[in-house]
All heavy atoms as TSV, in Angstrom:
chain	resi	resn	atom	element	x	y	z
A	1	MET	N	N	14.601	-9.308	-29.495
A	1	MET	CA	C	13.543	-8.544	-29.831
A	1	MET	C	C	12.184	-9.128	-29.497
A	1	MET	O	O	11.311	-8.296	-29.103
A	1	MET	CB	C	13.621	-8.427	-31.390
A	1	MET	CG	C	12.669	-7.423	-31.983
A	1	MET	SD	S	13.293	-5.820	-31.317
A	1	MET	CE	C	12.167	-4.781	-32.000
A	2	ALA	N	N	12.039	-10.465	-29.428
A	2	ALA	CA	C	10.884	-11.012	-28.937
A	2	ALA	C	C	10.530	-10.686	-27.486
A	2	ALA	O	O	9.367	-10.419	-27.213
A	2	ALA	CB	C	10.845	-12.463	-29.121
A	3	LEU	N	N	11.486	-10.651	-26.670
A	3	LEU	CA	C	11.407	-10.255	-25.280
A	3	LEU	C	C	10.830	-8.811	-25.092
A	3	LEU	O	O	9.916	-8.562	-24.447
A	3	LEU	CB	C	12.599	-10.382	-24.514
A	3	LEU	CG	C	12.600	-10.054	-23.010
A	3	LEU	CD1	C	11.644	-10.970	-22.217
A	3	LEU	CD2	C	14.014	-10.188	-22.420
A	4	LEU	N	N	11.509	-7.905	-25.865
A	4	LEU	CA	C	11.038	-6.621	-25.758
A	4	LEU	C	C	9.549	-6.392	-26.328
A	4	LEU	O	O	8.737	-5.693	-25.686
A	4	LEU	CB	C	11.990	-5.728	-26.597
A	4	LEU	CG	C	11.655	-4.223	-26.689
A	4	LEU	CD1	C	11.723	-3.629	-25.321
A	4	LEU	CD2	C	12.576	-3.383	-27.672
A	5	SER	N	N	9.272	-6.891	-27.368
A	5	SER	CA	C	7.974	-6.918	-28.051
A	5	SER	C	C	6.914	-7.527	-27.156
A	5	SER	O	O	5.758	-7.053	-27.044
A	5	SER	CB	C	7.850	-7.388	-29.352
A	5	SER	OG	O	7.951	-8.780	-29.388
A	6	CYS	N	N	7.181	-8.578	-26.446
A	6	CYS	CA	C	6.281	-9.197	-25.538
A	6	CYS	C	C	6.089	-8.329	-24.440
A	6	CYS	O	O	4.797	-8.127	-23.895
A	6	CYS	CB	C	6.812	-10.566	-25.118
A	6	CYS	SG	S	5.813	-11.470	-24.045
A	7	CYS	N	N	7.018	-7.767	-23.758
A	7	CYS	CA	C	6.931	-6.979	-22.589
A	7	CYS	C	C	6.172	-5.719	-22.923
A	7	CYS	O	O	5.255	-5.311	-22.087
A	7	CYS	CB	C	8.368	-6.554	-21.992
A	7	CYS	SG	S	9.280	-7.971	-21.494
A	8	VAL	N	N	6.369	-5.086	-23.928
A	8	VAL	CA	C	5.697	-3.844	-24.293
A	8	VAL	C	C	4.316	-4.095	-24.654
A	8	VAL	O	O	3.374	-3.406	-24.127
A	8	VAL	CB	C	6.416	-3.084	-25.527
A	8	VAL	CG1	C	5.546	-1.983	-26.066
A	8	VAL	CG2	C	7.759	-2.644	-25.163
A	9	SER	N	N	3.917	-5.066	-25.414
A	9	SER	CA	C	2.576	-5.382	-25.734
A	9	SER	C	C	1.787	-5.781	-24.496
A	9	SER	O	O	0.639	-5.511	-24.298
A	9	SER	CB	C	2.428	-6.436	-26.836
A	9	SER	OG	O	3.064	-7.629	-26.473
A	10	THR	N	N	2.410	-6.577	-23.640
A	10	THR	CA	C	1.766	-6.971	-22.429
A	10	THR	C	C	1.483	-5.779	-21.523
A	10	THR	O	O	0.291	-5.648	-21.009
A	10	THR	CB	C	2.557	-8.106	-21.671
A	10	THR	OG1	O	2.715	-9.234	-22.561
A	10	THR	CG2	C	1.924	-8.557	-20.343
A	11	GLY	N	N	2.466	-4.996	-21.220
A	11	GLY	CA	C	2.284	-3.830	-20.415
A	11	GLY	C	C	1.379	-2.779	-20.818
A	11	GLY	O	O	0.353	-2.375	-20.144
A	12	VAL	N	N	1.559	-2.430	-22.160
A	12	VAL	CA	C	0.576	-1.360	-22.689
A	12	VAL	C	C	-0.873	-2.025	-22.863
A	12	VAL	O	O	-1.807	-1.284	-22.542
A	12	VAL	CB	C	1.066	-0.909	-24.088
A	12	VAL	CG1	C	0.104	-0.053	-24.728
A	12	VAL	CG2	C	2.412	-0.128	-23.933
A	13	GLY	N	N	-0.974	-3.282	-23.206
A	13	GLY	CA	C	-2.250	-3.868	-23.243
A	13	GLY	C	C	-2.951	-3.864	-21.887
A	13	GLY	O	O	-4.210	-3.778	-21.797
A	14	ALA	N	N	-2.109	-4.156	-20.844
A	14	ALA	CA	C	-2.802	-4.140	-19.458
A	14	ALA	C	C	-3.353	-2.851	-19.073
A	14	ALA	O	O	-4.396	-2.733	-18.502
A	14	ALA	CB	C	-1.665	-4.587	-18.502
A	15	ALA	N	N	-2.603	-1.709	-19.450
A	15	ALA	CA	C	-3.064	-0.435	-19.122
A	15	ALA	C	C	-4.271	-0.055	-19.937
A	15	ALA	O	O	-5.215	0.662	-19.435
A	15	ALA	CB	C	-1.916	0.661	-19.306
A	16	TRP	N	N	-4.261	-0.310	-21.220
A	16	TRP	CA	C	-5.373	0.010	-22.106
A	16	TRP	C	C	-6.591	-0.804	-22.067
A	16	TRP	O	O	-7.659	-0.393	-22.042
A	16	TRP	CB	C	-4.776	0.109	-23.611
A	16	TRP	CG	C	-3.897	1.181	-23.872
A	16	TRP	CD1	C	-2.999	1.782	-23.021
A	16	TRP	CD2	C	-3.696	1.752	-25.157
A	16	TRP	NE1	N	-2.295	2.734	-23.786
A	16	TRP	CE2	C	-2.753	2.718	-24.990
A	16	TRP	CE3	C	-4.231	1.658	-26.410
A	16	TRP	CZ2	C	-2.290	3.619	-26.043
A	16	TRP	CZ3	C	-3.968	2.445	-27.348
A	16	TRP	CH2	C	-2.953	3.485	-27.286
A	17	ASN	N	N	-6.325	-2.175	-22.073
A	17	ASN	CA	C	-7.516	-3.108	-22.171
A	17	ASN	C	C	-7.915	-3.560	-20.796
A	17	ASN	O	O	-9.110	-3.614	-20.592
A	17	ASN	CB	C	-7.045	-4.300	-23.054
A	17	ASN	CG	C	-6.722	-3.754	-24.478
A	17	ASN	OD1	O	-7.296	-2.919	-25.081
A	17	ASN	ND2	N	-5.658	-4.349	-24.960
A	18	THR	N	N	-7.058	-4.076	-19.970
A	18	THR	CA	C	-7.441	-4.651	-18.794
A	18	THR	C	C	-7.788	-3.648	-17.682
A	18	THR	O	O	-8.900	-3.662	-17.072
A	18	THR	CB	C	-6.330	-5.502	-18.125
A	18	THR	OG1	O	-6.013	-6.566	-19.165
A	18	THR	CG2	C	-6.830	-6.220	-17.004
A	19	ALA	N	N	-6.877	-2.644	-17.427
A	19	ALA	CA	C	-7.274	-1.636	-16.518
A	19	ALA	C	C	-8.116	-0.455	-17.060
A	19	ALA	O	O	-8.748	0.233	-16.283
A	19	ALA	CB	C	-5.982	-1.031	-16.003
A	20	ASN	N	N	-8.099	-0.389	-18.368
A	20	ASN	CA	C	-8.816	0.723	-19.055
A	20	ASN	C	C	-8.597	2.071	-18.296
A	20	ASN	O	O	-9.558	2.787	-17.980
A	20	ASN	CB	C	-10.386	0.309	-18.915
A	20	ASN	CG	C	-11.215	1.284	-19.961
A	20	ASN	OD1	O	-10.599	1.698	-20.971
A	20	ASN	ND2	N	-12.433	1.284	-19.810
A	21	VAL	N	N	-7.365	2.399	-18.386
A	21	VAL	CA	C	-6.972	3.659	-17.783
A	21	VAL	C	C	-7.587	4.826	-18.549
A	21	VAL	O	O	-7.543	4.959	-19.736
A	21	VAL	CB	C	-5.402	3.791	-17.766
A	21	VAL	CG1	C	-5.072	5.289	-17.260
A	21	VAL	CG2	C	-4.713	2.739	-16.922
A	22	GLN	N	N	-8.240	5.808	-17.830
A	22	GLN	CA	C	-8.869	6.845	-18.393
A	22	GLN	C	C	-8.049	8.125	-18.165
A	22	GLN	O	O	-7.277	8.276	-17.308
A	22	GLN	CB	C	-10.228	7.044	-17.780
A	22	GLN	CG	C	-11.104	5.842	-18.085
A	22	GLN	CD	C	-11.545	5.649	-19.500
A	22	GLN	OE1	O	-11.735	6.656	-20.236
A	22	GLN	NE2	N	-11.477	4.400	-20.003
A	23	ASN	N	N	-8.394	9.221	-19.000
A	23	ASN	CA	C	-7.844	10.549	-18.742
A	23	ASN	C	C	-7.988	10.999	-17.486
A	23	ASN	O	O	-9.034	11.066	-16.845
A	23	ASN	CB	C	-8.287	11.478	-19.769
A	23	ASN	CG	C	-7.477	12.751	-19.916
A	23	ASN	OD1	O	-6.344	12.872	-19.596
A	23	ASN	ND2	N	-8.166	13.829	-20.287
A	24	GLY	N	N	-6.835	11.429	-16.681
A	24	GLY	CA	C	-7.053	11.882	-15.377
A	24	GLY	C	C	-6.949	10.884	-14.211
A	24	GLY	O	O	-6.994	11.191	-13.014
A	25	SER	N	N	-6.813	9.657	-14.582
A	25	SER	CA	C	-6.630	8.470	-13.665
A	25	SER	C	C	-5.446	8.495	-12.829
A	25	SER	O	O	-4.421	9.070	-13.184
A	25	SER	CB	C	-6.727	7.165	-14.306
A	25	SER	OG	O	-7.964	6.889	-14.950
A	26	THR	N	N	-5.514	7.904	-11.626
A	26	THR	CA	C	-4.259	7.700	-10.787
A	26	THR	C	C	-4.005	6.166	-10.968
A	26	THR	O	O	-4.878	5.370	-10.741
A	26	THR	CB	C	-4.447	8.072	-9.335
A	26	THR	OG1	O	-4.664	9.453	-9.283
A	26	THR	CG2	C	-3.233	7.712	-8.562
A	27	VAL	N	N	-2.749	5.840	-11.287
A	27	VAL	CA	C	-2.416	4.400	-11.460
A	27	VAL	C	C	-1.180	4.134	-10.631
A	27	VAL	O	O	-0.182	4.883	-10.436
A	27	VAL	CB	C	-1.944	4.280	-12.999
A	27	VAL	CG1	C	-1.520	2.851	-13.242
A	27	VAL	CG2	C	-3.126	4.605	-13.957
A	28	ALA	N	N	-1.212	2.982	-9.926
A	28	ALA	CA	C	-0.059	2.361	-9.229
A	28	ALA	C	C	0.470	1.165	-9.994
A	28	ALA	O	O	-0.304	0.307	-10.313
A	28	ALA	CB	C	-0.550	1.978	-7.815
A	29	VAL	N	N	1.731	1.107	-10.227
A	29	VAL	CA	C	2.391	0.042	-10.877
A	29	VAL	C	C	3.268	-0.580	-9.994
A	29	VAL	O	O	4.232	-0.115	-9.283
A	29	VAL	CB	C	3.206	0.680	-12.121
A	29	VAL	CG1	C	3.883	-0.569	-12.811
A	29	VAL	CG2	C	2.325	1.357	-13.025
A	30	PHE	N	N	3.041	-1.880	-9.625
A	30	PHE	CA	C	3.828	-2.720	-8.732
A	30	PHE	C	C	4.853	-3.534	-9.564
A	30	PHE	O	O	4.493	-4.396	-10.257
A	30	PHE	CB	C	2.981	-3.636	-7.882
A	30	PHE	CG	C	2.084	-2.834	-6.980
A	30	PHE	CD1	C	0.914	-2.233	-7.322
A	30	PHE	CD2	C	2.595	-2.659	-5.624
A	30	PHE	CE1	C	0.043	-1.669	-6.474
A	30	PHE	CE2	C	1.882	-1.939	-4.706
A	30	PHE	CZ	C	0.553	-1.396	-5.144
A	31	GLY	N	N	6.120	-3.119	-9.372
A	31	GLY	CA	C	7.207	-3.726	-10.189
A	31	GLY	C	C	7.586	-2.941	-11.358
A	31	GLY	O	O	6.829	-2.750	-12.291
A	32	LEU	N	N	8.801	-2.398	-11.387
A	32	LEU	CA	C	9.228	-1.467	-12.435
A	32	LEU	C	C	10.318	-2.231	-13.288
A	32	LEU	O	O	11.247	-1.604	-13.716
A	32	LEU	CB	C	9.843	-0.311	-11.864
A	32	LEU	CG	C	8.835	0.561	-10.988
A	32	LEU	CD1	C	9.586	1.831	-10.386
A	32	LEU	CD2	C	7.704	1.033	-11.922
A	33	GLY	N	N	10.065	-3.482	-13.648
A	33	GLY	CA	C	10.654	-4.114	-14.691
A	33	GLY	C	C	10.280	-3.770	-15.993
A	33	GLY	O	O	9.596	-2.632	-16.158
A	34	SER	N	N	10.580	-4.411	-16.979
A	34	SER	CA	C	10.137	-4.202	-18.360
A	34	SER	C	C	8.670	-4.048	-18.551
A	34	SER	O	O	8.170	-3.176	-19.262
A	34	SER	CB	C	10.868	-5.104	-19.383
A	34	SER	OG	O	10.541	-6.431	-19.141
A	35	VAL	N	N	8.006	-4.984	-17.999
A	35	VAL	CA	C	6.554	-5.051	-18.147
A	35	VAL	C	C	5.937	-3.786	-17.384
A	35	VAL	O	O	5.048	-3.101	-17.885
A	35	VAL	CB	C	5.892	-6.259	-17.664
A	35	VAL	CG1	C	4.371	-6.195	-17.824
A	35	VAL	CG2	C	6.390	-7.490	-18.619
A	36	GLY	N	N	6.412	-3.575	-16.075
A	36	GLY	CA	C	5.927	-2.448	-15.250
A	36	GLY	C	C	6.162	-1.127	-15.937
A	36	GLY	O	O	5.274	-0.310	-15.937
A	37	LEU	N	N	7.269	-1.016	-16.579
A	37	LEU	CA	C	7.589	0.269	-17.263
A	37	LEU	C	C	6.679	0.417	-18.500
A	37	LEU	O	O	6.258	1.655	-18.773
A	37	LEU	CB	C	9.024	0.352	-17.574
A	37	LEU	CG	C	9.986	0.565	-16.482
A	37	LEU	CD1	C	11.487	0.420	-17.002
A	37	LEU	CD2	C	9.870	1.843	-15.672
A	38	ALA	N	N	6.336	-0.553	-19.123
A	38	ALA	CA	C	5.455	-0.564	-20.251
A	38	ALA	C	C	4.044	-0.174	-19.793
A	38	ALA	O	O	3.285	0.475	-20.497
A	38	ALA	CB	C	5.518	-1.840	-21.095
A	39	VAL	N	N	3.663	-0.688	-18.611
A	39	VAL	CA	C	2.399	-0.300	-18.079
A	39	VAL	C	C	2.336	1.178	-17.795
A	39	VAL	O	O	1.321	1.876	-18.189
A	39	VAL	CB	C	2.092	-1.105	-16.862
A	39	VAL	CG1	C	0.818	-0.677	-16.077
A	39	VAL	CG2	C	1.892	-2.634	-17.063
A	40	ALA	N	N	3.411	1.738	-17.221
A	40	ALA	CA	C	3.515	3.156	-16.849
A	40	ALA	C	C	3.390	3.921	-18.202
A	40	ALA	O	O	2.731	4.961	-18.320
A	40	ALA	CB	C	4.739	3.431	-16.195
A	41	GLU	N	N	4.025	3.415	-19.202
A	41	GLU	CA	C	4.036	4.222	-20.519
A	41	GLU	C	C	2.597	4.112	-21.039
A	41	GLU	O	O	2.198	5.149	-21.696
A	41	GLU	CB	C	5.054	3.599	-21.451
A	41	GLU	CG	C	5.088	4.305	-22.859
A	41	GLU	CD	C	5.580	5.736	-22.684
A	41	GLU	OE1	O	6.206	6.187	-21.679
A	41	GLU	OE2	O	5.096	6.554	-23.585
A	42	GLY	N	N	2.024	2.998	-20.963
A	42	GLY	CA	C	0.633	2.899	-21.528
A	42	GLY	C	C	-0.382	3.703	-20.769
A	42	GLY	O	O	-1.246	4.348	-21.419
A	43	ALA	N	N	-0.139	3.806	-19.496
A	43	ALA	CA	C	-0.998	4.744	-18.607
A	43	ALA	C	C	-0.703	6.231	-18.935
A	43	ALA	O	O	-1.789	6.927	-19.069
A	43	ALA	CB	C	-0.810	4.517	-17.181
A	44	ARG	N	N	0.497	6.533	-19.298
A	44	ARG	CA	C	0.872	7.903	-19.612
A	44	ARG	C	C	0.302	8.252	-20.932
A	44	ARG	O	O	-0.412	9.305	-21.116
A	44	ARG	CB	C	2.327	8.128	-19.738
A	44	ARG	CG	C	2.691	9.590	-19.958
A	44	ARG	CD	C	4.154	9.725	-20.548
A	44	ARG	NE	N	4.222	9.004	-21.772
A	44	ARG	CZ	C	3.815	9.455	-23.027
A	44	ARG	NH1	N	3.210	10.614	-23.023
A	44	ARG	NH2	N	4.026	8.766	-24.076
A	45	ALA	N	N	0.279	7.423	-21.892
A	45	ALA	CA	C	-0.257	7.562	-23.246
A	45	ALA	C	C	-1.790	7.778	-23.171
A	45	ALA	O	O	-2.355	8.408	-23.988
A	45	ALA	CB	C	0.069	6.273	-24.154
A	46	ARG	N	N	-2.422	7.084	-22.191
A	46	ARG	CA	C	-3.921	7.234	-21.921
A	46	ARG	C	C	-4.332	8.390	-21.233
A	46	ARG	O	O	-5.541	8.659	-21.022
A	46	ARG	CB	C	-4.484	5.860	-21.349
A	46	ARG	CG	C	-4.403	4.642	-22.162
A	46	ARG	CD	C	-5.370	4.711	-23.336
A	46	ARG	NE	N	-6.753	4.593	-22.895
A	46	ARG	CZ	C	-7.596	3.664	-23.214
A	46	ARG	NH1	N	-7.248	2.737	-24.061
A	46	ARG	NH2	N	-8.883	3.725	-22.672
A	47	GLY	N	N	-3.359	9.185	-20.695
A	47	GLY	CA	C	-3.624	10.372	-19.990
A	47	GLY	C	C	-3.773	10.354	-18.494
A	47	GLY	O	O	-4.389	11.111	-17.939
A	48	ALA	N	N	-3.167	9.331	-17.894
A	48	ALA	CA	C	-3.216	9.213	-16.455
A	48	ALA	C	C	-2.521	10.550	-15.845
A	48	ALA	O	O	-1.440	10.902	-16.280
A	48	ALA	CB	C	-2.430	8.003	-15.937
A	49	SER	N	N	-3.082	11.028	-14.829
A	49	SER	CA	C	-2.586	12.350	-14.301
A	49	SER	C	C	-1.390	12.065	-13.277
A	49	SER	O	O	-0.611	12.807	-12.933
A	49	SER	CB	C	-3.703	13.084	-13.572
A	49	SER	OG	O	-4.252	12.380	-12.551
A	50	ARG	N	N	-1.461	10.772	-12.617
A	50	ARG	CA	C	-0.567	10.389	-11.693
A	50	ARG	C	C	-0.183	9.020	-11.798
A	50	ARG	O	O	-1.138	8.151	-11.734
A	50	ARG	CB	C	-1.056	10.632	-10.158
A	50	ARG	CG	C	-0.077	10.341	-9.145
A	50	ARG	CD	C	-0.676	10.406	-7.754
A	50	ARG	NE	N	-0.326	11.723	-7.325
A	50	ARG	CZ	C	-0.725	12.188	-6.149
A	50	ARG	NH1	N	-1.476	11.490	-5.327
A	50	ARG	NH2	N	-0.345	13.384	-5.776
A	51	ILE	N	N	1.063	8.710	-11.858
A	51	ILE	CA	C	1.504	7.227	-12.047
A	51	ILE	C	C	2.486	7.038	-10.804
A	51	ILE	O	O	3.538	7.694	-10.697
A	51	ILE	CB	C	2.149	6.958	-13.289
A	51	ILE	CG1	C	1.210	7.298	-14.422
A	51	ILE	CG2	C	2.605	5.576	-13.447
A	51	ILE	CD1	C	1.756	7.264	-15.821
A	52	ILE	N	N	2.169	6.081	-9.991
A	52	ILE	CA	C	2.955	5.770	-8.787
A	52	ILE	C	C	3.652	4.426	-9.118
A	52	ILE	O	O	2.939	3.431	-9.351
A	52	ILE	CB	C	2.048	5.658	-7.626
A	52	ILE	CG1	C	1.274	6.970	-7.377
A	52	ILE	CG2	C	2.845	5.215	-6.325
A	52	ILE	CD1	C	0.144	6.847	-6.362
A	53	GLY	N	N	5.054	4.436	-9.006
A	53	GLY	CA	C	5.762	3.242	-9.204
A	53	GLY	C	C	6.206	2.654	-7.896
A	53	GLY	O	O	6.763	3.455	-7.014
A	54	VAL	N	N	6.029	1.376	-7.756
A	54	VAL	CA	C	6.493	0.711	-6.502
A	54	VAL	C	C	7.318	-0.567	-6.856
A	54	VAL	O	O	6.941	-1.327	-7.664
A	54	VAL	CB	C	5.175	0.041	-5.815
A	54	VAL	CG1	C	5.519	-0.542	-4.504
A	54	VAL	CG2	C	4.120	1.217	-5.457
A	55	ASP	N	N	8.502	-0.521	-6.213
A	55	ASP	CA	C	9.461	-1.589	-6.462
A	55	ASP	C	C	10.337	-1.718	-5.249
A	55	ASP	O	O	10.582	-0.689	-4.569
A	55	ASP	CB	C	10.291	-1.356	-7.718
A	55	ASP	CG	C	10.888	-2.612	-8.195
A	55	ASP	OD1	O	11.669	-3.227	-7.483
A	55	ASP	OD2	O	10.539	-3.014	-9.372
A	56	VAL	N	N	10.893	-2.927	-4.980
A	56	VAL	CA	C	11.760	-3.086	-3.822
A	56	VAL	C	C	13.176	-2.652	-4.085
A	56	VAL	O	O	14.000	-2.513	-3.182
A	56	VAL	CB	C	11.665	-4.572	-3.328
A	56	VAL	CG1	C	10.326	-4.887	-2.726
A	56	VAL	CG2	C	12.125	-5.551	-4.382
A	57	ASN	N	N	13.509	-2.561	-5.427
A	57	ASN	CA	C	14.784	-2.105	-5.872
A	57	ASN	C	C	14.842	-0.627	-6.163
A	57	ASN	O	O	14.257	-0.258	-7.160
A	57	ASN	CB	C	15.273	-2.923	-7.134
A	57	ASN	CG	C	16.672	-2.626	-7.524
A	57	ASN	OD1	O	17.329	-1.745	-7.066
A	57	ASN	ND2	N	17.079	-3.423	-8.468
A	58	PRO	N	N	15.509	0.149	-5.296
A	58	PRO	CA	C	15.504	1.587	-5.378
A	58	PRO	C	C	16.191	2.099	-6.709
A	58	PRO	O	O	15.942	3.131	-7.234
A	58	PRO	CB	C	16.250	2.152	-4.289
A	58	PRO	CG	C	16.982	1.037	-3.755
A	58	PRO	CD	C	16.297	-0.316	-4.107
A	59	ASP	N	N	17.096	1.260	-7.198
A	59	ASP	CA	C	17.742	1.611	-8.567
A	59	ASP	C	C	16.704	1.733	-9.681
A	59	ASP	O	O	17.112	2.437	-10.655
A	59	ASP	CB	C	18.876	0.571	-8.948
A	59	ASP	CG	C	19.980	0.688	-7.812
A	59	ASP	OD1	O	20.130	1.684	-7.221
A	59	ASP	OD2	O	20.628	-0.329	-7.786
A	60	LYS	N	N	15.715	1.091	-9.677
A	60	LYS	CA	C	14.727	1.133	-10.744
A	60	LYS	C	C	13.920	2.364	-10.826
A	60	LYS	O	O	13.260	2.667	-11.844
A	60	LYS	CB	C	13.785	-0.060	-10.691
A	60	LYS	CG	C	14.446	-1.436	-10.968
A	60	LYS	CD	C	13.530	-2.480	-11.014
A	60	LYS	CE	C	14.222	-3.945	-11.316
A	60	LYS	NZ	N	13.315	-4.938	-11.428
A	61	PHE	N	N	13.888	3.169	-9.710
A	61	PHE	CA	C	13.070	4.361	-9.751
A	61	PHE	C	C	13.681	5.378	-10.735
A	61	PHE	O	O	12.892	6.101	-11.343
A	61	PHE	CB	C	13.031	4.965	-8.394
A	61	PHE	CG	C	12.193	4.149	-7.394
A	61	PHE	CD1	C	12.788	3.562	-6.254
A	61	PHE	CD2	C	10.914	3.865	-7.621
A	61	PHE	CE1	C	12.026	2.853	-5.420
A	61	PHE	CE2	C	10.112	3.085	-6.796
A	61	PHE	CZ	C	10.718	2.639	-5.610
A	62	ILE	N	N	14.933	5.419	-10.951
A	62	ILE	CA	C	15.478	6.329	-11.970
A	62	ILE	C	C	15.005	6.105	-13.339
A	62	ILE	O	O	14.678	7.004	-14.080
A	62	ILE	CB	C	17.057	6.242	-11.950
A	62	ILE	CG1	C	17.552	6.716	-10.506
A	62	ILE	CG2	C	17.712	7.037	-12.982
A	62	ILE	CD1	C	18.964	6.533	-10.221
A	63	LYS	N	N	14.914	4.724	-13.715
A	63	LYS	CA	C	14.374	4.365	-14.962
A	63	LYS	C	C	12.954	4.694	-15.275
A	63	LYS	O	O	12.419	5.014	-16.224
A	63	LYS	CB	C	14.518	2.925	-15.211
A	63	LYS	CG	C	15.997	2.463	-15.343
A	63	LYS	CD	C	16.096	1.073	-15.528
A	63	LYS	CE	C	17.659	0.643	-15.471
A	63	LYS	NZ	N	17.678	-0.823	-15.542
A	64	GLY	N	N	12.146	4.790	-14.046
A	64	GLY	CA	C	10.677	5.008	-14.111
A	64	GLY	C	C	10.320	6.409	-14.240
A	64	GLY	O	O	9.165	6.752	-14.385
A	65	MET	N	N	11.310	7.332	-14.014
A	65	MET	CA	C	10.976	8.749	-13.971
A	65	MET	C	C	10.797	9.348	-15.386
A	65	MET	O	O	11.013	9.237	-16.391
A	65	MET	CB	C	12.105	9.494	-13.364
A	65	MET	CG	C	12.107	9.305	-11.780
A	65	MET	SD	S	13.437	10.055	-11.096
A	65	MET	CE	C	12.495	11.254	-10.146
């Protein structure tokens, strides 16, 4: 549980506080692991119009959709 809560708070916090994603923004997320997916979710929650996921493992793209 600690791993999950750490990844989610880190990823969402990065989108909300560090990147300060605004409504209509375009966001690129490098790495679609647990933190990267949380960043994508945080950006979606803040109203990003386009979220681009980048990862070297093509199997992770399905989880990012």
